[in-house]
C-alpha positions as CSV (number, residue, x, y, z in Angstrom):
1,M,29.9,4.3,18.2
2,N,26.5,6.0,17.9
3,T,24.4,7.3,20.9
4,K,20.8,7.6,21.2
5,S,18.2,9.4,23.2
6,V,15.9,7.4,25.5
7,L,12.9,8.2,27.3
8,T,13.5,8.7,31.1
9,L,10.7,7.8,33.8
10,D,10.3,11.7,34.1
11,D,9.6,11.8,30.2
12,V,7.1,8.9,30.5
13,N,5.3,10.6,33.4
14,A,5.2,14.0,31.5
15,I,3.7,12.2,28.6
16,L,1.1,10.4,30.6
17,D,0.1,13.5,32.4
18,A,-0.2,15.7,29.3
19,A,-2.1,13.2,27.4
20,Q,-4.4,12.7,30.3
21,Q,-4.9,16.5,30.6
22,E,-5.8,16.6,26.8
23,A,-8.4,13.7,27.1
24,Q,-10.0,15.0,30.3
25,A,-10.3,18.6,29.0
26,N,-12.3,16.8,26.0
27,S,-14.2,14.4,28.2
28,W,-12.6,11.5,26.5
29,A,-12.2,8.2,28.2
30,V,-8.9,6.7,26.8
31,T,-6.0,4.7,27.6
32,V,-2.5,6.1,27.2
33,A,0.5,3.8,26.4
34,V,4.3,5.0,26.2
35,A,6.7,2.6,24.7
36,D,10.6,2.8,24.3
37,D,12.1,2.8,20.8
38,G,11.9,-1.0,20.6
39,G,8.0,-0.9,21.4
40,H,8.4,-2.1,24.9
41,L,5.9,-0.6,27.3
42,L,7.2,1.9,29.6
43,G,4.0,3.3,31.1
44,L,0.2,2.8,30.8
45,R,-2.8,4.8,32.1
46,R,-6.4,3.8,31.6
47,L,-8.6,6.7,32.5
48,D,-11.8,6.2,34.3
49,G,-14.5,5.0,31.7
50,A,-12.0,3.8,29.1
51,P,-13.0,0.2,27.9
52,P,-10.7,-2.4,29.2
53,F,-9.7,-3.6,25.5
54,S,-8.3,-0.1,24.9
55,A,-5.3,-0.9,27.2
56,E,-4.1,-3.6,24.7
57,V,-5.0,-1.6,21.6
58,A,-3.2,1.5,22.9
59,T,-0.1,-0.6,23.7
60,E,0.0,-2.0,20.2
61,K,-0.4,1.3,18.7
62,A,2.6,2.6,20.8
63,R,4.5,-0.6,19.7
64,N,3.8,-0.2,15.9
65,A,4.6,3.6,16.1
66,A,8.0,2.7,17.5
67,I,9.1,-0.2,15.5
68,G,7.6,1.2,12.4
69,R,9.3,4.7,13.0
70,K,6.1,6.5,11.7
71,E,2.6,7.4,12.9
72,T,0.3,4.5,12.8
73,Q,-2.1,6.4,10.6
74,V,0.3,5.7,7.7
75,F,-0.4,1.9,8.2
76,E,-4.2,2.4,8.3
77,D,-4.1,4.5,5.3
78,M,-2.1,2.2,3.3
79,I,-4.7,-0.6,4.0
80,N,-7.7,1.8,3.4
81,N,-6.2,2.9,0.1
82,G,-5.9,-0.7,-1.3
83,R,-2.9,-2.3,0.1
84,T,-4.8,-5.0,1.9
85,A,-2.0,-7.4,1.9
86,F,-0.4,-5.2,4.7
87,V,-3.0,-6.6,7.1
88,T,-1.1,-9.8,7.0
89,A,2.1,-7.9,8.5
90,P,2.9,-9.1,11.9
91,L,1.5,-6.3,13.8
92,K,-1.9,-5.4,15.7
93,A,-3.8,-2.4,15.9
94,L,-2.9,-1.0,12.7
95,L,-5.0,2.0,13.3
96,A,-4.5,5.7,13.9
97,G,-3.4,6.8,17.3
98,G,0.2,5.9,17.6
99,V,2.8,8.7,17.4
100,P,6.6,8.3,17.6
101,V,8.6,10.6,19.9
102,L,11.4,12.0,17.8
103,V,14.6,13.4,19.2
104,N,17.0,14.9,16.6
105,G,15.1,13.0,13.9
106,Q,15.5,9.7,15.7
107,V,12.8,7.5,17.5
108,A,13.3,7.7,21.2
109,G,9.9,6.1,22.0
110,S,6.1,6.3,21.2
111,V,2.7,7.2,22.4
112,G,-0.4,5.0,21.7
113,I,-4.1,6.3,22.4
114,S,-7.2,4.2,22.2
115,G,-10.7,5.0,23.3
116,V,-12.1,7.7,21.0
117,K,-12.4,8.6,17.3
118,P,-9.2,8.2,15.3
119,D,-8.4,11.8,15.0
120,Q,-9.2,12.3,18.7
121,D,-6.6,9.6,19.6
122,V,-4.1,11.3,17.4
123,Q,-4.7,14.7,19.1
124,V,-4.2,13.1,22.6
125,A,-1.1,11.4,21.5
126,K,0.3,14.4,20.0
127,A,-0.5,16.4,23.1
128,G,1.6,13.7,25.0
129,V,4.5,14.0,22.7
130,A,4.5,17.9,22.9
131,A,5.0,17.7,26.7
132,I,8.6,16.7,26.1
133,G,9.4,18.4,23.1
């Protein structure tokens, strides 16, 4: 039988805290979502000034990174590079800003960020992931 790593509540809080610190250091109003390996929401933090819709977008980015097993930038790039049929996939928010949390090469969860430019969303997400690993 295989075993797998999972995110604990302490991990989720560390990710949320680190992502918030990165966003605030840059004066970015974002929402941070953390999901488990199945894309189910474990934690959400909408910073002051982040638009309400960013909560849903960040959650979907986290979900897509978890179930897609890769950064959501890959999905956005596929669409932008001509594979437009991918927009019909049963996923929302196929945009940069979702990053998987890898433990020993396996997805243990993911982080989704929404609220600023795509590369800034990714920067905040990666700061969150770095907090635990």
